[in-house]
C-alpha positions as CSV (number, residue, x, y, z in Angstrom):
1,M,-112.5,188.2,32.1
2,K,-116.2,188.8,31.6
3,V,-119.3,187.1,30.2
4,G,-119.1,186.7,26.4
5,D,-115.3,187.0,26.1
6,S,-113.7,184.8,23.4
7,W,-111.5,182.3,25.2
8,L,-109.3,179.3,24.2
9,C,-110.2,176.6,26.6
10,P,-107.2,174.5,27.8
11,R,-109.5,171.6,28.7
12,C,-111.4,171.0,25.4
13,G,-109.0,173.0,23.1
14,K,-111.9,174.9,21.5
15,N,-112.1,178.6,20.8
16,S,-115.2,179.3,22.9
17,F,-116.7,182.1,24.9
18,L,-117.5,182.4,28.6
19,K,-120.9,182.1,30.2
20,K,-122.1,182.9,33.6
21,E,-123.8,180.3,35.8
22,S,-125.3,180.6,39.2
23,V,-124.0,178.4,42.0
24,M,-126.9,177.1,44.1
25,D,-127.1,175.5,47.6
26,G,-130.5,173.9,47.4
27,W,-132.8,176.8,46.5
28,K,-130.4,179.5,47.7
29,K,-128.1,181.3,45.3
30,T,-124.6,181.3,46.8
31,G,-122.6,182.9,44.0
32,E,-121.8,183.0,40.2
33,V,-119.0,181.5,38.2
34,L,-117.7,181.9,34.6
35,K,-117.6,178.7,32.6
36,C,-116.5,177.5,29.2
37,A,-119.6,177.4,26.9
38,S,-118.3,174.2,25.2
39,C,-117.2,171.9,28.0
40,G,-118.4,173.6,31.1
41,M,-115.1,174.0,32.8
42,T,-115.1,176.6,35.7
43,V,-112.8,179.4,34.8
44,E,-113.4,182.1,37.4
45,T,-115.6,182.8,40.4
46,V,-117.6,186.0,39.8
47,G,-119.4,186.5,43.1
48,A,-118.6,185.0,46.5
49,A,-121.3,183.6,48.8
50,D,-123.8,186.3,49.8
51,A,-123.0,186.3,53.5
52,T,-125.3,189.3,54.0
53,A,-128.5,187.6,52.8
54,H,-130.2,187.6,56.2
55,G,-129.4,191.3,56.8
56,P,-126.8,192.2,59.3
57,A,-126.9,195.6,60.8
58,G,-126.4,197.8,57.7
59,T,-128.0,195.6,55.0
60,P,-131.6,196.2,53.9
61,S,-134.0,193.3,54.1
62,A,-135.6,191.8,51.0
63,E,-138.9,193.5,51.9
64,K,-137.2,196.9,52.1
65,R,-135.5,196.3,48.7
66,A,-138.9,195.3,47.2
67,S,-140.5,198.4,48.6
68,D,-137.7,200.6,47.2
69,A,-138.1,198.9,43.8
70,L,-141.8,199.7,43.8
71,S,-141.1,203.3,44.8
72,A,-138.6,203.6,42.0
73,L,-141.2,202.1,39.5
74,L,-143.8,204.6,40.6
75,G,-141.5,207.6,40.2
76,G,-140.1,208.4,43.6
77,D,-141.0,208.0,47.2
78,A,-144.6,206.8,46.7
79,G,-145.2,206.3,50.4
80,I,-147.7,203.4,50.3
81,K,-150.7,204.4,52.4
82,T,-153.1,202.1,54.1
83,V,-156.7,203.1,54.3
84,N,-158.8,202.4,57.3
85,P,-162.5,202.3,56.1
86,L,-163.8,202.5,59.6
87,A,-162.1,205.8,60.2
88,D,-164.2,207.4,57.5
89,A,-167.1,209.2,59.2
90,E,-169.2,209.5,56.1
91,R,-170.3,206.1,54.9
92,R,-173.3,206.1,52.6
93,F,-173.5,202.5,51.5
94,C,-176.9,200.9,50.8
95,R,-176.1,198.1,53.2
96,D,-176.2,200.6,56.1
97,C,-179.3,202.5,54.9
98,K,-182.7,202.5,56.6
99,F,-184.5,202.1,53.3
100,R,-182.8,198.7,52.6
101,V,-184.8,195.5,52.8
102,A,-182.6,192.4,52.6
103,S,-183.6,188.9,51.9
104,A,-181.6,185.8,50.9
105,F,-182.3,186.4,47.3
106,R,-182.2,190.2,46.8
107,M,-181.5,193.6,48.3
108,Y,-184.3,196.1,47.7
109,C,-184.4,199.9,48.3
110,T,-187.9,201.0,49.4
111,K,-187.1,204.7,48.7
112,R,-186.2,204.2,45.1
113,E,-188.2,201.0,44.6
114,R,-185.5,199.0,42.9
115,D,-182.8,196.3,43.6
116,V,-179.5,197.6,44.9
117,N,-176.0,196.3,45.6
118,P,-174.8,196.5,49.2
119,M,-171.8,198.7,48.3
120,D,-173.8,201.2,46.2
121,D,-173.5,204.9,47.3
122,C,-176.8,206.7,47.4
123,P,-177.7,210.4,47.7
124,D,-180.9,209.5,49.5
125,Y,-179.0,207.6,52.2
126,Q,-180.3,207.8,55.8
127,N,-178.5,206.0,58.6
128,R,-180.3,202.9,59.9
129,E,-180.8,203.1,63.6
130,S,-179.7,200.1,65.6
């Protein structure tokens, strides 16, 4: 038997079809059952309790499955990379420039004589000495 099959229910006597419902234990899904769409009588258990939910030795964890799903969505082994901004030797942000003058209300560049944002990248950058 499968979902959507036509079925004559012995309990209600109606010609109905089967629907799948999840069996829950609190917020955890423990299995699925096929039920009569008319009266709700349980006909067959589809899936047993998922005993491998917490990942014994050969079972991938939920985090690994999510990573695999993302990889499949992006078209293969995407290899998510983390970027360490401190490892970049060439930082040319206005917040680190010697021409920056900062106050509580604005950030001003004395070289270009205009307001700047701290994360702007400038070709006139010179490293501010500590």
